[in-house]
C-alpha positions in Angstrom: -43.0 7.5 22.0 -39.5 6.4 23.1 -40.6 4.4 26.1 -42.9 2.2 23.9 -40.2 1.3 21.4 -39.3 -2.4 21.3 -36.1 -3.2 23.2 -33.1 -3.8 20.9 -31.2 -5.8 23.6 -30.9 -9.5 22.9 -28.6 -12.5 23.4 -25.6 -13.1 21.1 -27.3 -16.2 19.7 -30.5 -14.3 18.9 -28.4 -11.6 17.2 -26.4 -14.2 15.2 -29.7 -15.7 14.0 -30.4 -12.4 12.1 -27.7 -13.2 9.6 -29.0 -14.9 6.4 -27.4 -17.2 3.9 -25.4 -15.2 1.3 -25.3 -12.0 3.4 -22.4 -9.5 3.1 -21.1 -9.0 6.7 -18.8 -6.1 7.6 -16.5 -6.6 10.6 -14.3 -4.3 12.5 -11.3 -4.9 14.8 -7.5 -5.0 15.0 -4.9 -7.5 16.2 -4.9 -8.4 19.9 -8.6 -8.0 20.2 -8.7 -4.2 19.5 -12.4 -3.3 19.3 -13.3 -6.8 18.3 -16.8 -8.0 18.8 -15.6 -11.4 20.0 -18.8 -12.5 21.6 -20.7 -11.9 18.3 -18.1 -13.6 16.2 -18.2 -16.7 18.4 -22.0 -16.7 18.3 -21.9 -16.8 14.5 -19.4 -19.7 14.6 -21.4 -21.6 17.2 -24.6 -21.3 15.1 -22.8 -22.5 12.0 -21.2 -25.5 13.7 -24.5 -26.4 15.3 -26.9 -25.8 12.3 -24.7 -25.3 9.2 -26.2 -21.8 8.9 -25.6 -19.2 7.8 -23.8 -20.2 4.6 -21.9 -18.6 1.8 -21.2 -15.2 3.5 -19.1 -12.5 2.0 -17.0 -11.1 4.8 -15.3 -7.7 4.6 -12.8 -6.2 7.0 -10.2 -3.4 6.8 -7.5 -4.5 9.2 -6.2 -7.7 10.6 -8.5 -9.4 13.2 -7.6 -12.4 15.4 -5.0 -14.2 17.4 -3.6 -16.7 14.9 -5.6 -19.3 16.8 -9.3 -19.4 17.3 -10.5 -15.8 17.7 -11.3 -13.0 15.3 -11.4 -14.0 11.7 -10.7 -17.6 12.7 -14.3 -17.8 13.9 -15.4 -17.4 10.2 -12.7 -19.7 8.7 -15.0 -22.6 8.0 -15.7 -24.1 4.6 -19.3 -23.3 3.7 -19.6 -20.5 6.2 -17.9 -18.0 3.9 -17.6 -18.0 0.1 -15.8 -14.7 -0.3 -13.4 -12.6 1.9 -12.3 -9.1 1.2 -9.6 -8.5 3.9 -7.2 -5.8 4.5 -4.8 -8.0 6.5 -4.9 -11.8 6.8 -2.0 -13.0 9.0 -4.1 -13.2 12.2 -6.1 -16.0 10.7 -3.9 -18.8 9.3 -7.0 -20.9 8.8 -8.5 -18.3 6.5 -5.2 -18.1 4.6 -5.4 -21.8 4.1 -8.9 -21.7 2.8 -7.7 -19.1 0.3 -4.7 -21.2 -0.7 -6.9 -24.3 -1.2 -9.4 -22.3 -3.4 -12.2 -23.0 -1.0 -13.1 -19.3 -0.9 -12.6 -16.3 -3.2 -9.9 -14.2 -1.6 -9.4 -10.5 -2.2 -7.5 -7.7 -0.6 -8.1 -4.0 -0.4 -6.0 -1.2 1.2 -7.2 -0.8 4.8 -7.9 2.9 4.4 -9.7 2.3 1.1 -11.9 -0.4 2.7 -12.9 1.9 5.6 -13.5 4.9 3.3 -15.5 2.8 0.8 -17.8 1.8 3.6 -18.3 5.5 4.4 -19.2 6.1 0.7 -21.6 3.2 0.8 -23.2 4.8 3.9 -23.7 8.0 1.9 -25.2 6.1 -1.1 -22.4 7.4 -3.3 -21.1 5.6 -6.4 -18.1 4.0 -4.7 -14.7 5.5 -3.6 -12.7 7.5 -6.2 -9.1 7.8 -5.2 -5.5 7.7 -6.4 -4.7 5.2 -3.6 -3.8 1.8 -5.1 -2.7 3.0 -8.6 0.1 0.8 -9.9 -0.3 -1.8 -7.1 -2.0 -5.2 -6.8 -5.3 -3.4 -6.3 -5.1 -1.7 -9.7 -7.1 -4.0 -12.2 -4.1 -3.8 -14.5 -2.0 -5.5 -11.8 -4.4 -8.0 -10.3 -7.4 -6.0 -9.2 -7.1 -7.2 -5.6 -7.6 -10.9 -6.6 -5.5 -13.3 -4.5 -6.4 -16.7 -5.9 -8.0 -18.3 -8.9 -11.5 -18.4 -7.3 -11.4 -14.6 -7.2 -12.6 -13.5 -10.6 -14.0 -10.0 -10.0 -12.1 -6.7 -10.2 -12.9 -4.7 -7.1 -11.9 -1.4 -8.8 -11.8 0.2 -12.2 -9.5 2.8 -13.7 -11.3 6.1 -14.6 -10.0 9.4 -15.9 -11.1 12.8 -14.4 -9.6 16.1 -15.7 -6.9 14.1 -17.5 -5.8 12.3 -14.4 -6.1 8.6 -13.6 -8.0 7.4 -10.5 -9.4 4.1 -9.2 -13.1 3.8 -8.5 -13.6 1.1 -5.9 -17.0 -0.3 -6.5 -19.8 -0.2 -3.8 -21.6 -3.2 -2.6 -24.6 -3.7 -0.2 -23.8 -4.4 3.5 -26.4 -6.7 4.9 -25.0 -7.0 8.4 -22.5 -4.9 10.4 -21.0 -6.5 13.5 -19.8 -3.6 15.6 -18.0 -3.3 19.0 -18.5 -0.4 21.4 -18.4 0.4 25.2 -21.9 1.1 26.3 -25.5 1.5 25.1 -28.3 3.3 26.8 -31.9 1.9 26.9 -32.8 3.7 23.6 -29.8 2.1 21.8 -27.4 5.1 21.6 -23.8 3.8 21.5 -20.7 5.2 23.2 -17.0 4.3 22.6 -15.8 5.9 25.8 -13.8 2.9 27.1 -12.4 1.7 23.8 -8.7 1.9 22.7 -9.7 3.2 19.3 -12.7 4.2 17.1 -11.6 2.4 13.9 -14.3 2.4 11.3 -17.3 1.5 13.5 -19.5 4.4 12.5 -18.7 3.9 8.8 -19.6 0.2 9.0 -22.8 0.9 10.9 -24.0 3.5 8.5 -23.2 1.4 5.4 -25.5 -1.4 6.8 -28.2 1.1 7.7 -28.1 2.7 4.3 -28.2 -0.7 2.7 -31.3 -1.7 4.7 -29.3 -4.1 6.7 -28.8 -5.1 10.3 -26.5 -3.1 12.7 -25.6 -5.4 15.5 -23.6 -3.9 18.3 -21.7 -5.6 21.1 -21.2 -3.5 24.3 -19.9 -4.1 27.8 -22.6 -2.3 29.7 -26.2 -1.3 29.5 -27.0 2.2 30.7 -30.2 3.9 31.8 -32.0 6.2 29.3 -30.4 9.6 29.3 -27.1 8.4 30.9 -25.1 9.4 27.8 -24.3 13.0 26.9 -25.1 13.8 23.3 -21.4 14.3 22.5 -20.6 10.9 23.9 -22.8 9.1 21.4 -20.9 7.9 18.4 -23.6 5.8 16.8 -27.2 7.0 17.3 -30.0 4.7 18.2 -31.7 5.3 14.8 -29.0 3.3 13.1 -29.0 0.3 15.5 -30.9 -2.9 15.0 -29.7 -5.1 17.9 -27.5 -4.8 21.0 -25.7 -7.6 22.8 -24.2 -7.0 26.2 -21.0 -8.9 27.0 -20.0 -8.1 30.6 -16.7 -9.9 30.0 -15.6 -7.6 27.1 -12.0 -6.7 27.5 -9.7 -3.9 26.2 -7.6 -6.6 24.6 -7.6 -10.4 24.6 -5.3 -10.3 27.6 -6.0 -6.9 29.2 -9.4 -6.7 31.1 -9.4 -2.9 31.1 -6.7 -0.2 31.1 -7.7 3.5 31.2 -4.3 4.5 29.8 -5.1 2.6 26.6 -8.5 4.2 26.2 -7.2 7.8 26.6 -9.1 8.5 29.7 -6.3 9.5 32.1 -5.4 13.1 32.7 -3.3 15.1 35.2 -0.9 13.5 37.6 -2.2 10.0 37.0 -1.4 10.3 33.3 2.0 11.8 33.9 2.9 8.9 36.3 2.0 6.4 33.6 4.1 8.3 31.0 7.1 8.4 33.4 6.7 4.6 34.0 6.7 4.0 30.2 9.8 6.1 29.8 11.6 4.1 32.5 10.5 0.8 30.9 11.9 1.9 27.5 15.2 2.9 29.1 15.5 0.0 31.6 16.7 -3.6 31.7 13.4 -4.7 30.1 14.4 -3.3 26.7 15.1 -5.9 24.0 18.7 -7.0 23.6 20.7 -5.1 21.0 20.5 -6.7 17.5 20.4 -5.7 13.9 16.9 -4.4 14.5 18.3 -1.6 16.7 21.1 -0.9 14.1 18.5 -0.4 11.4 16.3 1.7 13.8 19.2 4.0 14.7 20.0 4.6 11.0 16.3 5.2 10.2 15.9 7.6 13.1 18.4 9.9 11.4 15.7 10.8 8.9 13.5 12.4 11.6 13.3 16.1 12.1 11.5 18.2 14.7 7.8 18.7 14.0 7.6 15.8 11.6 4.3 14.0 11.2 5.2 10.3 11.3 3.6 6.8 10.9 5.2 3.6 12.0 4.4 0.2 10.6 5.0 -3.3 12.2 8.2 -5.1 12.3 11.6 -3.3 12.4 9.7 0.1 12.4 8.6 -0.8 16.0 12.2 -0.4 17.0 12.3 3.1 15.6 9.3 4.1 17.6 10.9 2.7 20.8 14.1 4.5 20.1 12.3 7.8 19.9 10.7 7.1 23.3 14.0 6.0 24.8 15.7 9.2 23.7 12.9 11.3 25.2 12.0 12.8 21.9 8.4 11.7 21.6 7.3 15.3 22.1 9.4 16.5 19.2 7.3 14.8 16.5 3.6 14.1 15.7 3.2 10.3 15.9 0.3 8.7 14.2 -1.0 5.2 13.5 -3.7 4.3 10.9 -6.2 3.2 13.5 -6.8 6.9 14.2 -4.5 7.5 17.1 -2.0 10.3 17.7 0.8 10.4 20.3 1.3 8.2 23.2 3.6 5.2 23.6 2.9 2.6 20.9 2.5 -1.0 21.8 3.8 -3.6 19.4 3.5 -7.2 18.4 0.0 -8.5 18.8 -1.0 -5.2 20.4 0.0 -3.1 17.4 -2.7 -0.4 17.1 -2.8 0.4 20.8 -1.2 3.5 22.3 -0.8 4.3 25.9 -1.9 7.8 26.8 -2.7 8.9 23.2 -3.2 12.6 22.7 -6.1 12.2 20.2 -8.3 9.4 18.8 -10.0 9.9 15.4 -12.0 7.5 13.4 -10.0 5.5 10.9 -11.6 6.9 7.7 -10.7 10.4 8.8 -7.1 9.4 9.6 -6.8 7.8 6.1 -8.2 11.0 4.6 -5.3 12.9 6.4 -2.8 10.4 4.9 -4.3 10.5 1.4 -4.2 14.3 1.5 -0.4 14.3 2.0 -0.4 14.9 5.8 2.5 12.5 6.5 6.0 13.7 6.4 7.7 10.3 7.0 6.4 6.7 7.1 8.6 4.0 8.5 7.4 0.7 7.0 8.7 -2.9 6.8 9.2 -4.8 3.6 8.8 -8.4 2.6 10.9 -7.9 -0.6 11.9 -5.1 -3.0 13.1 -5.2 -6.5 15.2 -3.4 -9.1 12.5 -0.8 -9.8 12.1 0.0 -6.2 8.7 -1.8 -5.9 7.9 -3.5 -2.6 5.9 -6.5 -1.7 4.3 -7.1 1.7 0.9 -8.5 0.6 1.7 -11.9 -0.9 4.8 -13.8 0.3 5.6 -17.4 -0.6 2.2 -17.7 -2.3 0.4 -16.9 0.9 -2.2 -14.2 1.2 -1.0 -11.6 3.7 -2.7 -8.4 2.7 -1.5 -4.8 3.0 -3.5 -3.4 6.0 -2.9 0.3 5.8 0.5 -0.1 4.0 -0.7 1.1 0.6 -2.6 4.1 1.9 0.5 5.1 3.9 3.3 4.3 1.6 1.8 5.9 -1.4 1.1 9.2 0.3 3.9 10.0 2.7 6.4 12.6 1.4 9.3 10.3 2.5 9.0 6.5 2.8 11.7 4.7 4.8 11.4 1.0 4.3 13.2 -0.8 7.2 14.1 -4.5 7.3 16.7 -7.2 7.4 18.7 -7.8 4.2 17.8 -11.5 3.9 15.9 -14.2 5.8 15.9 -17.9 7.0 19.2 -19.0 8.5 21.1 -15.8 8.4 23.7 -15.3 11.2 24.9 -11.9 12.1 27.4 -10.6 14.7 27.3 -7.0 15.8 27.4 -4.8 18.9 31.1 -3.8 18.8 30.8 -1.1 16.2 30.7 -3.4 13.1 28.3 -5.7 11.4 29.7 -9.1 10.3 27.8 -11.8 8.4 28.7 -15.2 9.7 26.1 -17.1 7.5 24.1 -15.8 4.6 20.3 -16.2 4.6 18.6 -18.7 2.4 15.8 -16.4 1.3 16.6 -13.3 -0.7 14.6 -10.2 0.0 16.2 -8.0 -2.7 14.9 -9.6 -5.9 14.7 -8.9 -9.6 10.9 -8.6 -9.6 8.6 -8.8 -6.6 5.9 -11.4 -6.4 3.3 -8.8 -6.0 3.4 -5.0 -6.1 2.2 -3.5 -2.9 4.2 -0.3 -3.4 5.1 0.9 -6.9 8.6 2.4 -7.3 7.8 3.9 -10.8 4.6 5.5 -9.4 6.6 6.9 -6.5 9.0 8.6 -8.9 6.0 10.2 -10.7 4.7 11.4 -7.4 8.1 12.8 -6.4 8.4 10.8 -3.2 11.7 10.3 -1.4 12.2 6.5 -0.9 14.8 4.8 1.2 15.4 1.1 1.8 17.4 0.6 4.9 18.9 -2.8 6.0 21.6 -3.8 8.6 24.2 -4.2 5.8 23.5 -1.4 3.3 21.2 1.5 2.5 19.5 2.1 -0.8 17.5 4.9 -2.4 15.1 5.1 -5.3 16.4 7.1 -8.3 15.0 7.6 -11.9 17.7 5.0 -12.9 16.5 2.5 -10.4 17.6 1.4 -6.9 21.0 3.0 -5.8 23.2 1.7 -3.1 24.7 4.7 -1.3 25.8 3.5 2.2 27.4 0.4 3.7 27.7 -0.9 7.3 31.2 -1.0 8.8 32.5 -4.6 8.6 30.4 -5.6 5.6 32.0 -6.7 2.4 30.3 -5.0 -0.5 30.7 -7.8 -3.0 30.4 -10.9 -0.8 27.7 -9.7 1.7 25.6 -7.5 -0.5 26.0 -7.6 -4.3 26.4 -11.4 -4.4 23.3 -11.8 -2.2 21.0 -9.7 -4.4 18.7 -10.7 -7.3 19.6 -7.6 -9.2 22.6 -5.3 -9.7 21.9 -1.9 -8.1 23.3 1.4 -9.2 26.3 2.3 -7.1 26.6 5.8 -5.8 29.7 7.8 -6.9 30.7 7.8 -3.2 29.5 5.0 -0.9 29.4 6.3 2.6 30.1 4.1 5.7 27.4 4.2 8.4 28.5 5.5 11.8 30.0 2.9 14.0 27.7 4.2 16.8 24.8 2.5 15.1 26.4 -0.9 15.8 27.4 -0.5 19.5 25.5 -2.4 22.2 25.7 0.6 24.5 22.7 2.9 24.1 23.8 5.8 21.8 22.4 9.2 22.7 23.2 11.2 19.6 20.2 13.2 18.5 17.6 11.6 16.2 16.5 15.0 14.9 19.8 15.7 13.0 19.1 13.8 9.8 19.4 15.1 6.2 15.8 16.6 6.5 16.4 18.4 9.8 14.9 21.8 9.9 
């Protein structure tokens, strides 16, 4: 019967016409164009601008999607096109952030892993996602319920008790349309991810829409003959797929047409040559100039030990990842990122989520299962601000919706969490590189505050879980204790009272002995002392 089946291939405009007013649309993608169905997104925007339809969509996405300009979530950032957005990360669409600030949409956030896993639960027709992830944070209905503005009035989760223990049940919803990106489709509609730089939550999104009786629309780069795909190459079967749009111009990222080292397809000598090239680049003149970022990274790397399973966030943690590569110690740890990737050389900035010559690529819901189950030894994460109780905010800063991405899933479940960042912001002037850190001008924005604007990581909950928590800055190091945040280490050249205590919004506990960080952390010359010699070394 297969040859007589109606073809699922159509134009992007025809596929966009399948979306109805009021539909819930699930999107996938990451910053820089990672697995983003750009052609489909643009077709939806084009249709709305031409016809004012569809209207009042609910849009759901787990990670940040866009370029801070006109692509990704920016295609949906039109008043009337959307009425509600549940986003894991918002910074790639300033226009959507503005709609939220102006109360023109109902704005919500969910942890990135929770969002992906909830879609998987919807695909299995189960009663939502029951998990500990999010307890004590902004996603807990007792602390905001994921609501980010006054127009958001629903709680996305409820607190339940099972066997005497609290959990959150994130509520299911129907998915009317899934917009999915993949590499290729055969004539029957079987879908392959072979040339993608990640898997993300594509299968979970597609199954959620299929189970909901909705539309599964897939953008691919090439159309293959029937039977061209091996069964193990098929990641979404034809039975789930409604429509397929071929975009021959589909790229690995916004700026990279195709790179086999990013899609995990290289093996043998070719792969080794790329790895050697990456190592030379990390060690060469192209490396970023020494600054306080590297000073914090060197201190943070002291927490590593051989065999550790590690996750790196964006920001200063990028510098930790680069330091490990530069020291030739990448093979000493198990490096992961929430997009589902293991190993390789991590890309940063707009290309966070890509890894060159990764050793494994899983789907994102499975990666988050690994995290939620306690698989991470250490997480290096950034912070927007932290407070006297050790709670951290990265999801709402200056009244602007930012979202946590995978931050909550990761921070709440790693055995040790190392928050890395600068002590203050806006106008700060620092001098370093000679073995000391000197503050020439204090920053206008305090990041160590009495109480954070929003709880993205709960210090009190971390104590209950028995996590080890550090807060590392270029001036001082802090740790979480039952009595609150304790200052236990100071950078050479920094005045404790003037440069630290007077610039904080709370009085920390002071350790009985405050250590001085090694001067080698603050030298311009590349230090080569081992990163695997920290207090947790095995």
